C-alpha positions in Angstrom: 46.1 39.3 -27.2 42.7 37.7 -27.3 41.2 36.0 -24.3 42.0 32.3 -24.2 39.3 30.3 -26.0 38.9 28.0 -23.0 38.2 31.0 -20.7 35.7 32.5 -23.2 33.9 29.1 -23.4 33.9 28.8 -19.7 32.3 32.3 -19.3 29.7 31.4 -21.9 29.0 28.1 -20.3 28.2 29.5 -16.9 26.8 32.9 -18.0 23.2 31.9 -17.4 24.0 31.0 -13.8 25.9 34.2 -13.0 24.6 37.0 -10.8 24.0 40.4 -12.3 27.3 41.7 -11.0 29.2 38.7 -12.4 27.5 39.1 -15.8 28.6 42.8 -15.9 32.2 41.7 -15.3 32.0 38.8 -17.7 30.7 41.3 -20.4 33.6 43.6 -19.7 36.1 40.7 -20.0 34.6 39.6 -23.3 34.4 43.1 -24.7 38.0 44.0 -23.7 39.7 40.8 -24.6 42.7 42.3 -26.4 43.6 44.6 -23.5 43.0 42.4 -20.4 46.6 42.4 -19.3 46.6 46.2 -19.1 43.9 46.4 -16.5 44.0 45.8 -12.7 41.2 44.0 -10.9 40.1 47.4 -9.5 39.9 48.9 -13.0 37.9 46.0 -14.3 35.5 46.2 -11.4 35.1 49.9 -12.1 34.4 49.3 -15.8 31.8 46.8 -14.8 30.4 49.1 -12.1 30.7 46.4 -9.4 32.6 46.2 -6.2 36.2 44.8 -5.9 34.8 42.1 -3.7 32.3 41.0 -6.4 35.2 40.9 -8.9 37.3 38.8 -6.6 34.4 36.3 -6.1 34.0 36.2 -9.9 37.6 35.2 -10.5 37.4 32.5 -7.8 34.2 31.2 -9.4 36.1 30.8 -12.7 38.6 28.6 -10.8 41.4 31.0 -10.1 42.7 31.6 -6.6 42.6 35.4 -7.2 43.0 38.0 -9.9 46.8 37.5 -9.9 46.3 33.9 -10.9 43.9 34.9 -13.6 46.4 37.5 -14.9 49.3 35.0 -14.7 47.2 32.5 -16.8 46.8 35.2 -19.5 50.5 36.0 -19.4 51.3 32.3 -19.8 49.1 32.2 -22.8 50.8 35.2 -24.4 54.2 33.5 -23.8 53.0 30.3 -25.5 51.8 32.3 -28.5 54.9 34.3 -28.9 57.1 33.2 -31.8 60.2 34.0 -29.8 
């Protein structure tokens, strides 16, 4: 599953304004697009070498209430793309 195009565009649009920690996490999200649903927020933070608090702020900055809302958005996209 690839990251939803709107989210990818949103990351690219605000990338220049992100903190260094946010950029690290944004890079991880963009590089691991196909596997995002298999990671927890903690795992993504570890992959980006940032704190869990920084990751939580990043997902809120993108407009999600928390990581669970981000993950649910990805799941909804997968459901919409499913031919079943």
